[in-house]
One Martini backbone bead per residue (centre of mass of N, CA, C, O) as a GRO file, in nm:
protein
  172
    1MET     BB    1  11.349   8.664  10.822
    2ALA     BB    2  11.646   8.705  10.881
    3ASN     BB    3  11.970   8.632  10.727
    4ALA     BB    4  12.087   8.585  10.997
    5PHE     BB    5  12.338   8.408  11.180
    6TYR     BB    6  12.381   8.247  11.505
    7LYS     BB    7  12.570   8.165  11.744
    8LEU     BB    8  12.530   8.067  12.059
    9ALA     BB    9  12.770   8.223  12.175
   10ASP     BB   10  12.672   8.501  12.066
   11VAL     BB   11  12.408   8.507  12.215
   12ASN     BB   12  12.534   8.484  12.507
   13ASN     BB   13  12.708   8.772  12.446
   14MET     BB   14  12.482   8.949  12.433
   15ASP     BB   15  12.341   9.222  12.483
   16HIS     BB   16  12.041   9.334  12.552
   17ALA     BB   17  11.997   9.504  12.293
   18SER     BB   18  12.072   9.287  12.089
   19PHE     BB   19  11.880   9.070  12.170
   20ILE     BB   20  11.625   9.232  12.114
   21LEU     BB   21  11.683   9.298  11.820
   22HIS     BB   22  11.707   8.981  11.726
   23PHE     BB   23  11.450   8.848  11.938
   24GLY     BB   24  11.187   9.035  11.971
   25SER     BB   25  11.024   8.899  11.705
   26ILE     BB   26  10.956   8.596  11.768
   27TYR     BB   27  10.722   8.732  11.923
   28GLU     BB   28  10.481   8.897  11.812
   29HIS     BB   29  10.511   9.209  11.908
   30SER     BB   30  10.691   9.073  12.187
   31ALA     BB   31  10.974   9.167  12.349
   32TRP     BB   32  10.915   9.072  12.646
   33VAL     BB   33  11.018   8.785  12.604
   34ALA     BB   34  11.317   8.842  12.553
   35HIS     BB   35  11.364   9.013  12.806
   36GLY     BB   36  11.308   8.764  13.006
   37ALA     BB   37  11.536   8.567  12.882
   38TRP     BB   38  11.810   8.697  12.892
   39GLY     BB   39  11.878   8.625  13.203
   40ARG     BB   40  11.909   8.295  13.117
   41ARG     BB   41  12.181   8.298  13.068
   42PRO     BB   42  12.305   8.045  12.932
   43PHE     BB   43  12.265   7.868  12.643
   44GLU     BB   44  12.289   7.536  12.527
   45SER     BB   45  12.049   7.577  12.318
   46VAL     BB   46  11.780   7.628  12.123
   47ASP     BB   47  11.591   7.489  12.325
   48THR     BB   48  11.663   7.662  12.574
   49LEU     BB   49  11.589   7.925  12.455
   50HIS     BB   50  11.292   7.851  12.397
   51ALA     BB   51  11.219   7.774  12.687
   52ALA     BB   52  11.269   8.048  12.810
   53MET     BB   53  11.068   8.202  12.639
   54ASP     BB   54  10.818   8.030  12.710
   55SER     BB   55  10.829   8.076  13.020
   56VAL     BB   56  10.755   8.370  12.989
   57MET     BB   57  10.484   8.334  12.843
   58PHE     BB   58  10.348   8.127  13.049
   59ALA     BB   59  10.392   8.329  13.312
   60ALA     BB   60  10.212   8.528  13.218
   61PRO     BB   61   9.966   8.707  13.223
   62THR     BB   62   9.680   8.677  13.065
   63ALA     BB   63   9.672   8.959  12.936
   64LYS     BB   64   9.951   8.934  12.801
   65GLN     BB   65   9.882   8.680  12.630
   66MET     BB   66   9.657   8.823  12.480
   67GLU     BB   67   9.833   9.031  12.341
   68LEU     BB   68   9.998   8.827  12.184
   69ILE     BB   69   9.773   8.697  12.024
   70ARG     BB   70   9.664   8.974  11.901
   71ALA     BB   71   9.937   9.034  11.740
   72HIS     BB   72   9.827   8.849  11.534
   73PRO     BB   73   9.752   8.772  11.226
   74GLU     BB   74   9.543   8.704  10.996
   75LEU     BB   75   9.491   8.457  10.776
   76ALA     BB   76   9.463   8.606  10.481
   77GLY     BB   77   9.418   8.895  10.549
   78ARG     BB   78   9.427   9.227  10.528
   79VAL     BB   79   9.727   9.266  10.607
   80ALA     BB   80   9.826   9.083  10.378
   81ARG     BB   81   9.690   9.230  10.141
   82LEU     BB   82   9.859   9.505  10.220
   83GLY     BB   83  10.160   9.424  10.302
   84GLN     BB   84  10.182   9.431  10.664
   85LEU     BB   85  10.359   9.218  10.732
   86THR     BB   86  10.585   9.053  10.867
   87GLU     BB   87  10.837   8.889  10.743
   88ALA     BB   88  10.771   8.623  10.881
   89SER     BB   89  10.461   8.604  10.827
   90ARG     BB   90  10.487   8.615  10.522
   91SER     BB   91  10.655   8.361  10.489
   92GLU     BB   92  10.464   8.158  10.639
   93GLN     BB   93  10.213   8.206  10.458
   94ASN     BB   94  10.354   8.133  10.191
   95GLN     BB   95  10.433   7.838  10.266
   96ALA     BB   96  10.106   7.772  10.291
   97GLY     BB   97   9.968   7.932  10.034
   98LEU     BB   98   9.816   8.216  10.109
   99ASP     BB   99   9.923   8.392   9.849
  100SER     BB  100   9.747   8.174   9.631
  101LEU     BB  101   9.458   8.229   9.656
  102LYS     BB  102   9.150   8.221   9.578
  103GLU     BB  103   8.878   8.394   9.617
  104ASN     BB  104   8.701   8.170   9.752
  105GLN     BB  105   8.922   8.113   9.970
  106ILE     BB  106   8.933   8.394  10.092
  107ALA     BB  107   8.638   8.403  10.180
  108LYS     BB  108   8.652   8.152  10.365
  109MET     BB  109   8.873   8.264  10.557
  110ASN     BB  110   8.721   8.518  10.640
  111GLN     BB  111   8.479   8.375  10.764
  112LEU     BB  112   8.640   8.208  10.978
  113ASN     BB  113   8.786   8.439  11.108
  114ALA     BB  114   8.523   8.578  11.208
  115GLU     BB  115   8.407   8.346  11.372
  116TYR     BB  116   8.651   8.317  11.560
  117ARG     BB  117   8.661   8.608  11.672
  118ASN     BB  118   8.375   8.614  11.783
  119LYS     BB  119   8.414   8.369  11.987
  120PHE     BB  120   8.722   8.453  12.117
  121GLY     BB  121   8.875   8.749  12.060
  122PHE     BB  122   9.081   8.623  11.844
  123PRO     BB  123   9.309   8.498  11.640
  124PHE     BB  124   9.391   8.259  11.442
  125ILE     BB  125   9.635   8.003  11.542
  126ILE     BB  126   9.898   7.873  11.337
  127CYS     BB  127  10.143   7.681  11.213
  128ALA     BB  128  10.196   7.736  10.887
  129ARG     BB  129  10.465   7.572  10.820
  130LEU     BB  130  10.287   7.290  10.910
  131ASN     BB  131  10.098   7.386  10.671
  132ASP     BB  132   9.815   7.428  10.475
  133ALA     BB  133   9.529   7.552  10.354
  134ASP     BB  134   9.356   7.301  10.415
  135SER     BB  135   9.452   7.243  10.705
  136ILE     BB  136   9.366   7.519  10.817
  137VAL     BB  137   9.062   7.503  10.756
  138SER     BB  138   9.017   7.246  10.921
  139ALA     BB  139   9.120   7.360  11.193
  140MET     BB  140   8.920   7.589  11.216
  141ARG     BB  141   8.666   7.420  11.226
  142ALA     BB  142   8.742   7.248  11.470
  143ARG     BB  143   8.817   7.491  11.677
  144LEU     BB  144   8.528   7.608  11.695
  145GLU     BB  145   8.453   7.379  11.915
  146ASN     BB  146   8.593   7.506  12.125
  147ASN     BB  147   8.673   7.635  12.405
  148PRO     BB  148   8.818   7.912  12.520
  149GLU     BB  149   9.047   7.783  12.697
  150ALA     BB  150   9.152   7.583  12.493
  151GLU     BB  151   9.210   7.794  12.266
  152PHE     BB  152   9.414   7.958  12.429
  153GLN     BB  153   9.620   7.723  12.466
  154THR     BB  154   9.649   7.661  12.164
  155ALA     BB  155   9.768   7.928  12.080
  156LEU     BB  156  10.020   7.915  12.250
  157ALA     BB  157  10.132   7.658  12.132
  158GLU     BB  158  10.158   7.771  11.843
  159ILE     BB  159  10.351   8.000  11.917
  160SER     BB  160  10.577   7.813  12.004
  161LYS     BB  161  10.626   7.680  11.728
  162ILE     BB  162  10.692   7.941  11.576
  163ALA     BB  163  10.940   8.021  11.756
  164ARG     BB  164  11.112   7.770  11.699
  165LEU     BB  165  11.148   7.819  11.398
  166ARG     BB  166  11.261   8.105  11.414
  167LEU     BB  167  11.517   8.027  11.574
  168ALA     BB  168  11.626   7.825  11.360
  169ASP     BB  169  11.677   8.061  11.150
  170LEU     BB  170  11.911   8.211  11.351
  171VAL     BB  171  12.029   7.951  11.499
  172LEU     BB  172  12.308   7.720  11.494
   0.00000   0.00000   0.00000
């Protein structure tokens, strides 16, 4: 995430273009969330900013929510190995230790990612910053038992956690 910090008053005073520039990446490759939240200013706190953005995400049509879910990279996947993650995703995966997995761990993660994507049609999403590699693998195994609707809702809930932490990185 960017190294800039914004006071809430500055966030509330941003014009639309600035708000999208600074907060459009909070929800992975989905600036439409920030676009929808901008008009809900002023925000009383980071929590109300997050709630406004989440309300846009949760109110979106299912197809739009699926686009958001599918915009996330697989954990320790090909995009990560090629160094093509967003700065925020790279940092989050690194904090979970996914950048230092051994070959057998990468193979296991790839196998679970493939099983998950085959079952649900989207990448496994978990707030990596609140987990480590072992807990992520355990969660992947457990969540493979979910039904598609439950897993869709779980993915959105995890995206919300990710967004809240990303906002905390930017707004004082």
